[in-house]
C-alpha positions, 0 to 999 in steps of 0.5 A: 471470580474466574468469569469476572477476571476474564471479563476484566482482562477482555475489557483491558485488552479491548481498551489497549487495542482501541488506544493503540489504534488512536495512537497509530492514526494520529501518528500516521497523520503527523508522519505524513505531514512532517515526515518520519525523521522530522517528527519527534515523540513529543509531537506525537505526545501533543497530538494524542494528549498523552505523556511520553511515559504513556506513549512508551507503554505502547511502543519502545521507539519511534521506529517501532511506531512506524512499523506498527502503522505499516503492519496494521495496514498490511494485516488489515488489507490481507484480512479484508482480502481473505474475508471477501468470500468465494474466491473461485470463478473469473480471475478478472472479477477477483482482480477487481475485488483486490483493487476495490479492497486496496483502493477502498482501504487507502482512500479512507486512510490517505495518511497511512497510504502516504506514510507507506509510500514515503517511509518505505525505506525508513525501517531497519533491522528486524522491523524491515525484515518483518515488513518485507515478509508481509509485503511479499505475501501481499504482492504475491496475492496480486501477482498470482492473480495476474499470472492466472489471468494471463494464461487463458487470455494470451497475455504472455507478452507482458512481463509478470513482475512489470504487470504487477507493480504497474497496477500497484503504481497506479493505485499507490500514488493516487494520494498525490492527486485524488480529491473526492469532490472534483475527481471521480467517485470511488466506484468510477475511479476503480472502473476507469483504472481497471479499463486502462489496466485490463485491456492493456494487459490483455492485448498489450503484448500483441498490439502493433501500431506505427506510432508505437514504434520506438525511436531509432536513437539509442543514446544509452547511459551516456545520452542521459548523463548531466555531466558527460561534457564536463572536463 
């Protein structure tokens, strides 16, 4: 009896998890296409062919649904990173592995990538706090790797925070332009991104070229104001 009960419980849990993943996948697509604030729970119900009561069994509010999508992405990314095996050795290889993990995941989950980029500030309260913990944990992985790379390579002329978020910027906005058919296949895309990034990071702090000299003009804040000449 105990074994049968345990088997039923395991089967129920597996079904629950699979159904929740289906809901999250469908919801991410709708949020990406319509935007979080313009999407209703009825839109989600139609897309998943579920009743409102059935949906509310898996989440209590639309904001919690958004949180679950983002949480699933970061947890999956962190788990994939932790399963990459032996992380000792050349830090540049580790950074490449990180990029392969990040881009590989999001190129197969483009709707989720768009939702995470566009709805970054839609979470509030406890959901926002929990997400910040996951984000900081994930960002720290890359930041630590870049810091480790800078030390022996003499890349101290590059700000660590700027270097970290520059790489995330390259990766996180590919959904706005990347298409598998006319553009590079994933391995070549990763290779080209890393060539641009690595050699800029490793040598950029010391590079000096006449064409790179900033213009002498320093307009400051006023130079960019649209309204400075209004009465």
